[in-house]
C-alpha positions as CSV (number, residue, x, y, z in Angstrom):
1,M,0.0,0.0,0.0
2,T,2.9,2.3,0.9
3,R,4.4,1.8,-2.6
4,T,1.1,2.5,-4.3
5,K,0.7,5.8,-2.4
6,S,4.2,6.7,-3.4
7,L,3.6,6.1,-7.0
8,L,0.3,8.1,-6.9
9,A,2.1,11.0,-5.2
10,W,4.9,11.0,-7.7
11,G,2.4,11.0,-10.6
12,A,0.5,13.9,-9.1
13,A,3.7,15.9,-8.7
14,L,4.7,15.3,-12.3
15,A,1.3,16.4,-13.5
16,A,1.5,19.5,-11.4
17,F,5.0,20.3,-12.9
18,C,3.7,19.9,-16.4
19,L,0.8,22.2,-15.8
20,A,3.1,24.8,-14.3
21,A,5.5,24.6,-17.2
22,A,2.8,24.8,-19.9
23,P,2.3,28.6,-19.8
24,A,6.0,29.2,-19.9
25,A,6.4,27.0,-23.0
26,A,3.4,28.6,-24.6
27,A,5.1,32.0,-24.1
28,V,8.0,31.0,-26.3
29,K,7.5,32.4,-29.8
30,R,8.2,29.9,-32.5
31,P,9.0,30.9,-36.0
32,H,6.0,31.2,-38.2
33,A,6.8,29.9,-41.7
34,P,5.0,32.6,-43.7
35,A,6.6,35.4,-41.6
36,A,10.1,33.9,-41.9
37,K,9.6,33.7,-45.7
38,A,8.5,37.3,-45.9
39,A,11.5,38.4,-43.9
40,A,13.8,36.5,-46.3
41,D,12.1,38.0,-49.3
42,S,12.6,41.5,-47.9
43,I,16.4,41.3,-48.1
44,D,17.5,43.9,-50.7
45,P,20.0,42.6,-53.2
46,R,21.8,46.0,-53.1
47,G,23.2,45.1,-49.7
48,P,24.3,48.0,-47.4
49,Q,23.4,50.6,-50.1
50,A,19.7,49.6,-49.7
51,A,19.5,52.0,-46.7
52,Q,20.7,55.0,-48.8
53,L,18.0,57.4,-49.7
54,G,17.8,58.5,-53.4
55,A,19.4,61.9,-54.1
56,L,15.9,63.3,-54.9
57,A,14.1,61.7,-52.0
58,P,12.4,64.6,-50.0
59,A,13.8,63.2,-46.8
60,N,17.3,63.4,-48.2
61,L,16.8,66.8,-49.8
62,N,15.4,68.3,-46.6
63,K,18.2,67.1,-44.3
64,K,20.0,69.9,-42.5
65,R,23.4,70.5,-44.2
66,P,26.0,73.3,-44.1
67,K,25.4,75.7,-47.0
68,P,27.8,74.9,-49.9
69,P,30.4,77.5,-50.7
70,F,29.2,77.8,-54.3
71,N,26.6,76.5,-56.7
72,L,27.5,75.1,-60.1
73,T,24.0,75.4,-61.6
74,G,24.4,76.9,-65.1
75,T,25.7,76.1,-68.5
76,W,29.5,75.8,-69.0
77,F,31.8,75.6,-72.0
78,V,35.3,74.4,-72.0
79,D,37.9,77.2,-72.2
80,L,39.5,76.8,-75.6
81,S,42.1,79.5,-75.1
82,R,44.9,77.0,-74.8
83,G,44.4,75.6,-78.3
84,P,44.4,71.8,-78.9
85,S,45.5,71.1,-75.3
86,S,42.2,72.6,-74.1
87,W,40.4,69.4,-75.0
88,M,43.2,66.9,-74.2
89,F,44.7,65.9,-70.8
90,G,48.3,65.9,-72.0
91,P,51.0,66.7,-72.8
92,P,52.7,66.2,-70.5
93,Y,52.0,62.6,-70.1
94,P,53.1,60.1,-67.4
95,K,55.5,57.3,-68.2
96,L,53.2,54.8,-69.9
97,Q,53.5,51.0,-69.5
98,A,54.6,49.1,-72.6
99,A,51.2,48.0,-73.7
100,A,49.7,51.5,-73.3
101,Q,52.6,53.0,-75.1
102,A,52.1,50.6,-78.0
103,E,48.6,51.8,-78.4
104,V,49.7,55.5,-78.5
105,D,52.4,54.7,-81.0
106,A,49.8,52.9,-83.2
107,A,47.5,55.9,-83.0
108,A,50.3,58.2,-84.1
109,A,51.2,56.0,-87.0
110,A,47.6,55.9,-88.2
111,A,47.3,59.7,-88.0
112,K,50.3,60.0,-90.3
113,Q,48.4,57.9,-92.8
114,G,45.3,60.0,-92.5
115,R,43.5,57.3,-90.7
116,A,41.7,57.1,-87.3
117,Y,42.8,54.5,-84.8
118,K,40.1,52.9,-82.7
119,D,38.0,56.0,-82.7
120,Y,35.4,54.7,-80.4
121,I,33.7,58.1,-80.0
122,G,33.2,58.2,-83.8
123,E,31.5,54.8,-83.5
124,C,29.1,56.2,-81.0
125,Y,30.6,54.7,-77.9
126,P,30.4,57.2,-74.9
127,A,33.4,59.5,-74.5
128,G,33.5,58.6,-70.8
129,M,35.3,60.4,-68.0
130,P,37.4,62.4,-68.1
131,V,37.2,63.0,-71.9
132,I,33.5,64.0,-71.8
133,M,34.4,67.0,-69.8
134,T,36.4,68.5,-72.6
135,R,34.3,67.9,-75.7
136,V,33.7,71.1,-77.6
137,W,30.0,71.2,-76.5
138,P,28.4,73.0,-73.5
139,I,27.5,71.1,-70.3
140,A,24.5,71.9,-68.3
141,M,24.9,71.5,-64.5
142,I,22.2,71.5,-61.9
143,Q,23.1,71.5,-58.3
144,A,20.7,70.1,-55.7
145,P,21.6,69.7,-51.9
146,T,22.3,66.1,-52.5
147,A,23.8,65.8,-56.0
148,I,25.1,67.7,-59.0
149,Y,23.6,66.6,-62.3
150,M,25.5,67.1,-65.6
151,V,24.1,66.7,-69.1
152,S,26.5,67.4,-72.0
153,G,25.5,68.7,-75.4
154,F,27.8,66.0,-76.7
155,E,25.7,62.8,-77.1
156,N,23.7,64.0,-74.1
157,A,26.2,62.3,-71.8
158,F,24.9,62.1,-68.3
159,R,26.9,62.4,-65.1
160,V,26.0,62.7,-61.5
161,I,28.2,63.7,-58.5
162,Y,26.6,62.7,-55.2
163,I,27.2,65.2,-52.3
164,D,24.8,63.7,-49.7
165,G,27.5,62.0,-47.6
166,R,27.2,58.5,-49.1
167,Q,30.1,56.2,-49.6
168,H,31.2,54.4,-52.8
169,T,29.2,51.3,-53.7
170,D,30.5,47.9,-52.6
171,P,32.8,46.8,-55.5
172,D,31.1,43.4,-55.5
173,V,27.7,44.8,-56.5
174,V,28.5,48.1,-58.3
175,V,27.6,48.5,-62.0
176,R,30.4,50.1,-63.8
177,S,29.8,52.9,-66.2
178,Y,31.7,55.1,-68.7
179,N,31.5,58.1,-66.3
180,G,32.1,56.1,-63.2
181,E,30.7,56.6,-59.8
182,S,31.4,60.1,-58.4
183,I,31.3,60.9,-54.7
184,G,31.9,64.5,-53.7
185,H,32.6,66.4,-50.5
186,W,33.6,70.0,-49.6
187,E,37.0,71.0,-48.4
188,G,36.8,74.7,-47.6
189,K,35.9,76.4,-50.9
190,T,36.9,73.3,-53.0
191,L,34.6,70.5,-54.1
192,V,36.6,67.3,-54.1
193,V,35.2,64.5,-56.3
194,D,36.4,60.9,-56.1
195,T,35.5,58.8,-59.1
196,K,36.1,55.1,-59.8
197,Y,34.3,52.0,-61.1
198,F,34.7,52.8,-64.9
199,E,33.5,50.7,-67.8
200,T,36.8,50.1,-69.6
201,S,35.8,48.6,-73.0
202,H,36.1,51.1,-75.9
203,H,37.2,53.7,-73.4
204,T,40.5,55.7,-73.9
205,I,42.0,59.1,-73.0
206,D,43.4,61.4,-75.6
207,S,45.0,59.5,-78.5
208,G,44.5,55.9,-77.6
209,I,45.7,55.8,-73.9
210,P,43.7,52.9,-72.5
211,I,42.3,52.6,-68.9
212,S,41.9,49.5,-66.7
213,N,39.6,48.6,-63.8
214,D,42.2,50.2,-61.6
215,F,41.6,53.7,-63.1
216,H,40.9,56.2,-60.4
217,M,40.4,59.9,-60.6
218,V,40.1,62.8,-58.1
219,E,38.9,66.3,-59.2
220,R,39.4,69.4,-57.2
221,I,36.8,72.0,-58.4
222,T,36.8,75.7,-57.6
223,L,34.9,78.7,-58.8
224,S,36.5,82.0,-59.7
225,P,35.6,84.9,-57.4
226,D,33.3,86.5,-60.1
227,G,31.5,83.2,-60.6
228,K,32.3,83.1,-64.3
229,Q,34.9,80.4,-64.5
230,L,35.0,76.9,-63.3
231,R,38.5,75.4,-62.6
232,I,39.2,71.7,-62.2
233,H,42.5,70.1,-61.2
234,Y,42.6,66.4,-62.2
235,Q,44.6,63.7,-60.5
236,M,44.5,60.3,-62.3
237,W,46.0,56.9,-61.5
238,D,46.1,53.6,-63.4
239,P,49.0,51.4,-62.4
240,Q,48.2,49.0,-65.2
241,N,48.8,51.7,-67.8
242,W,51.1,54.4,-66.4
243,D,53.4,55.1,-63.5
244,G,52.4,57.4,-60.6
245,E,50.0,60.3,-60.8
246,W,48.8,62.0,-64.0
247,D,47.9,65.7,-63.3
248,S,46.0,68.0,-65.6
249,D,44.2,71.4,-65.2
250,K,41.1,72.5,-67.1
251,A,38.8,75.5,-67.1
252,W,35.2,76.2,-68.1
253,N,33.5,79.5,-68.8
254,R,29.9,80.2,-67.8
255,T,27.8,80.5,-71.0
256,D,24.4,82.1,-70.5
257,D,23.2,82.1,-74.1
258,Q,23.1,78.4,-74.8
259,D,20.9,75.5,-73.9
260,I,21.3,71.7,-74.1
261,T,19.1,70.1,-76.7
262,E,18.5,66.4,-77.6
263,V,21.4,64.9,-79.5
264,E,21.5,61.4,-81.0
265,C,24.6,59.5,-82.1
266,T,24.1,57.3,-85.2
267,P,27.1,55.1,-85.9
268,D,29.0,55.4,-89.1
269,L,26.4,57.7,-90.8
270,D,28.5,60.9,-90.7
271,K,30.3,60.0,-93.9
272,H,32.1,63.3,-94.2
273,L,34.0,62.6,-91.0
274,P,37.1,60.4,-91.7
275,S,37.0,58.9,-88.3
276,T,33.6,57.3,-89.0
277,Q,34.3,55.9,-92.4
278,S,34.8,52.2,-92.0
279,T,37.7,52.1,-94.6
280,L,39.6,54.8,-92.7
281,N,39.0,53.7,-89.1
282,I,41.4,51.1,-87.7
283,R,39.2,49.2,-85.3
């Protein structure tokens, strides 16, 4: 009888323990399959950049920021007073690597024969940075608190410089472009623009100097005291194609009597231009 009572007492105690533990167990939240799937689906493939507001998002435009030292809004035309060097980034040139020098030599030899050498612009490929900044066409610039938008009269090339404090895109997810990704910040009265992530196919500087995925450029932009001239100092690096730093200075004059209109590039249809004639263009 004593043993029977002990077993009954033990069973009652176990039942009481289970009843006491049941509320605690019920309080534990278990994953709900649909909710877990929704969370997984909400992951943005852009990664860390997903949290970055667009440059024209009202919440970004309305953030409190120090007043910029100048505004680039206006139409600008490259200063041609320096002659041919006005639209080229050399001479002087840095010491080129052997492969890059071979391209420059081939372009020079073609020019002596009256032929164009790999004239990608003549074939309607984008001029790309930095060349697009020195085409003999005006450039419209519109400065917002978060970005500076540029549209060139040459092929309507589009460029944007972000000045909202963002960082460069993760290199594993960035989409390369001919004008690269430009991130700017102010240093006193100078706008410093760091640009990288360039599309390198059919993209050269001056007469055939190629660029690689390592091409990197920094511009230091200032405005003359009277607001009529824009000055840019270029610093360019590409260890695959030249040694050290390549420096160049350019200027733009404010032009108030011009507008940017739609421009289309049609490959190889400008027959009067030697560079676009298939028989004269070494491709």
